[in-house]
C-alpha positions, 0 to 999 in steps of 0.5 A, a space after each residue: 552377570 549372577 543371579 540374585 540370591 533369595 534372601 533366607 526366610 527370617 522370622 520377627 516377633 509380633 512387638 517387632 512387627 507392631 514396632 514397625 507399623 506403630 513408625 509407619 502410622 506416626 507419618 515421619 517416614 514412609 513405609 519403603 523408608 521404614 522397611 529400608 532402615 530395618 532391611 525389610 522387604 517394603 511389601 512384609 511391611 505393607 502385609 503388616 500393616 494391613 493385617 494391623 489394621 483387619 486386626 484392630 477392626 479397621 478393615 475387613 478380613 480374618 483376624 490373625 487369631 481367625 486365621 490360626 483358628 482356620 490353619 488349625 481346623 484345616 489341619 484337624 480336617 486333613 488328619 480326619 479325611 485321611 484316618 477314614 480312607 484308611 478306615 474304608 481300606 481296611 473295611 474293604 480289605 476285611 471285607 475280602 478276608 471273610 468271603 
């Protein structure tokens, strides 16, 4: 039997995600049926629903804007740590040169 190839990663607009979440909330169809109808994974749809509930304040967690801010702060923190490491090495190098 051949192995099933993983599906290539796709990206969706916030409007599309909101539409899918709204379809699921209406209750006409199950999450699984909506996912199947739109060729999505059930896990992805459930995550979109959870994130929409967090953004609406219905559930605890980080909102989308808080997640984006956290990611930006982590990137900046990583860059600053690298800068400090470079400065430490330069300081050590020039300290040796002056002796």
